[in-house]
C-alpha positions in Angstrom: 10.6 29.5 -7.7 12.2 26.6 -5.8 12.7 23.0 -7.0 9.9 21.3 -8.9 9.4 17.9 -7.2 7.0 15.1 -8.1 6.1 12.0 -6.0 4.9 9.0 -8.0 2.6 7.8 -5.2 0.5 5.2 -6.9 -0.6 3.6 -3.6 -3.7 2.8 -1.7 -5.3 5.2 0.9 -3.4 3.7 3.8 0.0 3.8 2.1 -0.6 7.4 1.0 -1.4 8.4 4.6 1.8 6.8 5.8 3.6 8.9 3.2 2.3 12.3 4.5 5.2 12.9 7.0 7.5 13.0 4.0 5.6 16.0 2.5 5.8 17.9 5.8 9.5 17.4 6.1 10.2 18.1 2.5 8.5 21.5 2.8 10.4 22.3 6.0 13.7 21.5 4.3 12.8 23.2 1.0 10.1 25.7 1.8 10.2 27.3 -1.7 9.8 23.9 -3.5 6.7 23.1 -5.6 5.5 19.6 -4.7 3.3 17.6 -7.0 1.8 14.2 -6.1 0.8 11.7 -8.8 -1.8 9.6 -7.1 -4.6 7.1 -7.8 -8.1 8.5 -7.8 -9.1 6.8 -4.5 -6.1 8.1 -2.5 -5.8 11.6 -4.1 -8.2 12.9 -1.4 -5.6 12.2 1.3 -3.3 15.0 0.0 -5.7 17.3 -1.8 -5.9 20.7 0.0 -2.8 19.8 2.0 -0.6 22.9 2.8 2.4 20.6 2.2 1.4 19.7 -1.4 1.0 22.2 -4.2 -0.5 20.0 -6.9 -2.4 16.7 -7.0 -2.3 14.8 -10.3 -4.7 11.9 -10.7 -3.2 8.9 -12.6 -5.6 7.2 -14.9 -4.6 3.6 -14.0 -7.4 2.0 -16.0 -6.6 3.7 -19.2 -4.8 1.9 -22.1 -1.1 1.4 -22.0 -0.6 3.9 -24.8 -2.7 6.5 -23.1 -0.8 6.1 -19.9 2.5 6.4 -21.7 1.4 9.7 -23.4 0.3 10.9 -20.0 3.7 10.3 -18.5 5.4 11.9 -21.5 3.3 15.1 -20.9 4.6 15.1 -17.4 8.1 14.9 -18.7 7.6 18.2 -20.4 7.2 19.9 -17.0 10.9 19.3 -16.4 10.9 18.3 -12.8 14.1 18.8 -10.8 13.5 15.9 -8.5 11.2 12.8 -8.4 10.5 10.2 -5.6 8.9 6.8 -5.8 7.9 5.8 -2.3 7.5 2.4 -0.7 6.0 -0.2 -1.2 6.5 -0.1 -5.0 9.9 -1.7 -5.1 10.0 -2.9 -8.7 11.4 -2.2 -12.2 8.1 -0.6 -13.1 8.7 2.1 -10.5 12.1 2.9 -12.0 10.7 2.9 -15.6 7.9 5.4 -14.6 10.4 7.7 -13.0 12.7 7.4 -16.0 9.9 8.3 -18.4 8.9 11.3 -16.4 12.5 12.3 -16.5 13.3 14.4 -13.5 16.9 15.6 -13.3 17.4 13.6 -10.1 15.4 10.4 -9.5 15.2 8.9 -6.0 13.9 5.4 -5.7 14.3 2.3 -3.5 16.6 -0.4 -4.7 14.8 -3.1 -6.6 16.0 -6.6 -7.2 16.1 -6.7 -11.0 18.8 -5.5 -13.5 21.6 -5.1 -10.9 23.8 -2.1 -11.8 21.3 -1.1 -14.5 19.3 0.7 -11.8 21.9 3.5 -12.0 20.6 4.1 -15.6 17.1 4.6 -14.3 17.6 6.1 -10.9 20.2 8.6 -9.9 19.9 7.7 -6.2 18.9 4.1 -5.1 18.0 3.9 -1.4 18.5 0.5 0.3 15.3 -1.0 1.8 15.3 -1.8 5.5 12.4 -4.3 5.7 12.4 -4.2 9.5 11.3 -0.6 9.6 7.8 0.9 9.5 6.8 2.3 6.1 6.8 5.8 7.6 10.5 5.4 8.5 11.3 3.7 5.1 9.8 6.7 3.2 11.6 9.2 5.4 14.8 7.4 4.4 14.2 8.9 0.9 14.8 12.3 2.4 17.7 11.1 4.7 19.4 9.9 1.5 19.5 13.5 0.4 20.9 14.7 3.7 17.6 16.3 4.8 16.7 16.8 8.4 13.6 15.0 9.8 11.5 17.5 11.8 8.3 15.6 12.3 7.0 12.0 11.9 3.3 13.0 12.3 0.7 11.7 9.9 -1.4 14.4 8.4 -4.7 14.6 6.5 -6.1 18.0 5.8 -9.4 18.5 7.6 -11.3 21.7 7.0 -13.7 23.5 9.3 -16.5 22.4 7.0 -15.4 18.8 7.4 -15.5 19.2 11.2 -19.0 20.8 11.0 -20.2 18.0 8.7 -19.0 15.4 11.2 -20.7 17.3 14.1 -24.0 17.4 12.1 -23.9 13.6 11.5 -23.6 13.0 15.2 -26.1 15.7 16.3 -28.9 14.3 18.4 -27.2 10.9 18.4 -24.3 11.4 20.8 -24.8 13.2 24.1 -22.1 15.1 26.1 -21.3 12.2 28.5 -21.5 9.4 25.9 -18.4 7.4 25.0 -18.3 7.3 21.2 -16.4 4.3 19.7 -15.6 4.3 16.0 -15.6 1.0 14.0 -14.4 -0.1 10.6 -15.0 -3.8 9.8 -13.7 -4.3 6.3 -10.7 -4.1 4.0 -10.0 -4.2 0.3 -8.0 -7.3 0.9 -10.2 -10.2 2.1 -7.4 -11.8 4.0 -7.3 -8.9 6.4 -11.0 -9.0 7.3 -11.8 -10.3 10.8 -15.1 -12.3 10.4 -18.0 -9.9 10.5 -19.8 -12.1 13.0 -16.9 -11.4 15.4 -17.5 -7.6 14.9 -21.2 -8.2 15.4 -20.6 -10.1 18.6 -18.2 -7.4 19.8 -20.7 -4.6 19.1 -23.4 -6.5 21.1 -21.1 -6.7 24.0 -20.0 -3.1 23.8 -23.6 -1.8 23.7 -24.2 -3.3 27.1 -21.8 -0.6 28.5 -23.8 2.4 29.8 -23.6 5.5 27.6 -21.6 3.9 24.8 -22.4 4.6 21.2 -20.8 3.1 18.1 -20.2 4.9 14.8 -19.5 2.6 11.9 -17.6 4.1 8.8 -16.7 2.6 5.5 -17.7 2.2 1.9 -19.6 -0.3 -0.2 -17.5 -3.2 1.1 -18.6 -2.5 4.6 -22.2 -2.0 3.5 -22.3 -5.5 2.1 -20.7 -6.9 5.3 -23.2 -5.5 7.8 -26.3 -6.1 5.7 -27.2 -9.4 7.3 -26.5 -8.7 10.9 -29.2 -7.4 13.2 -26.5 -6.3 15.7 -25.6 -3.4 13.5 -29.2 -2.1 13.4 -29.4 -1.4 17.2 -30.5 2.1 18.4 -27.0 3.0 19.7 -25.3 2.0 16.4 -24.7 5.0 14.1 -24.3 3.7 10.6 -22.3 6.2 8.6 -21.1 3.9 5.9 -20.8 5.7 2.6 -21.7 9.1 4.1 -18.2 10.6 4.5 -15.2 11.5 2.5 -11.7 10.8 3.7 -11.3 14.2 5.5 -14.8 14.0 6.9 -14.1 10.4 8.1 -10.9 11.7 9.8 -12.8 14.5 11.4 -15.5 12.1 12.6 -12.9 9.6 14.0 -11.2 12.6 15.8 -14.4 12.8 17.9 -14.2 9.2 19.0 -12.7 8.0 22.2 -11.4 4.9 20.6 -11.4 3.4 17.1 -11.6 -0.3 16.4 -10.5 -1.5 13.0 -8.9 -4.0 10.7 -5.6 -3.2 9.0 -7.1 -0.6 6.6 -7.1 3.0 5.5 -9.5 4.2 8.2 -7.1 2.7 10.8 -4.4 5.1 9.6 -7.0 8.0 9.5 -7.5 7.3 13.2 -3.8 7.5 13.9 -3.6 10.8 11.9 -6.6 12.1 13.9 -4.8 11.3 17.2 -7.5 8.8 18.2 -6.3 5.6 20.1 -6.7 2.6 17.8 -7.4 -1.0 18.6 -6.5 -2.9 15.4 -7.1 -6.6 14.5 -4.3 -7.9 12.3 -4.7 -11.1 10.4 -1.9 -10.5 7.9 1.9 -10.5 8.3 2.5 -6.8 7.8 2.7 -5.6 11.4 6.3 -4.2 11.1 5.4 -2.3 7.9 1.9 -0.9 8.5 0.9 -1.0 12.2 -1.0 2.1 13.4 1.8 4.6 13.7 2.5 5.4 17.4 3.4 3.5 20.5 0.0 4.2 22.1 -2.1 2.0 19.8 -3.2 -1.6 20.6 -2.8 -4.3 18.0 -4.1 -7.9 18.2 -2.2 -10.3 16.0 -2.4 -14.0 15.2 1.0 -14.0 13.4 3.4 -15.0 16.2 6.5 -15.2 13.9 7.4 -11.6 14.7 6.6 -11.6 18.4 10.2 -11.9 19.6 11.3 -8.9 17.5 8.3 -6.8 18.2 9.1 -4.6 21.2 5.8 -2.7 21.4 4.1 -3.9 24.6 0.7 -2.8 23.3 0.8 -5.6 20.6 -1.0 -8.7 21.8 -0.2 -12.0 20.2 -2.7 -14.9 20.3 -3.6 -18.1 18.4 -7.1 -16.8 17.9 -8.5 -13.3 18.3 -11.9 -13.5 19.9 -14.6 -10.9 20.5 -14.2 -11.4 24.2 -10.5 -10.6 24.1 -11.1 -7.3 22.3 -14.1 -6.5 24.5 -12.1 -6.8 27.7 -9.5 -4.4 26.3 -12.1 -1.8 25.1 -13.8 -2.0 28.5 -10.5 -1.4 30.2 -10.1 1.8 28.2 -13.6 3.3 28.3 -14.7 2.3 31.8 -14.4 5.1 34.4 
């Protein structure tokens, strides 16, 4: 048996998707390794059934402090050879968790507290380059160990049954020559949400395009957002909110010609599925969490990073309007 490795990946769905290239490259560098991922319940599905991950361990984040400590001490008994704590958790707590689990070699990003004491908690401290995308930051964990980077592709395991389920959801709704547009209108962080009335206005404009259908995905957050808008109850709107798992959503988005989203987990699912994304960013995290790949289009109101952002598909404006987004979509889907 190869090295026993654990990732302490207590991140949201989007951050976990951005971590998936690390698992691919780790398996290519160490094919006999046994990789475990400690994940939150919501994001565990991103890596469950992945050919690059051998075990998914769900962390009970809402349990008492004593229960969580006992849980980590039980993991310590597994005697891991190597542990990683990926970005964006750059804090003393990340170092303490890795120390309690007690792998022989502990790789973490440098954190600001305790100065040289970090050497006591981590065996390898990797400097954080804040100008780089989170995918590149996390690959730096492997680079610090001298590993070769073979791929930067995002990966979500999608089974044949997931693909069949997605096809069945669209059966009878989407015809062969229809242009299917995916849409996700919410976010767990309210500051990232483009006003729902803007999405409603955009949907109304889009449905005027011949043979265009819109599939809306999401969870209870999106269910609450669309409830009061008649625009989301039109015949060519396919409301799939709450009807798909993460792999099923990825399979569904893979059938879309284009995916329109806020800065959210489904945006990264679209990038993983290979579907072109139009994303509407209201927060400051464009360098960190933009949809990964040069082909995606991002609208931003935060002009502070414009001079340093070299991606010509990123569009900066004082205000992002439905008309602006509509013109870009029409440019893409029109014959």
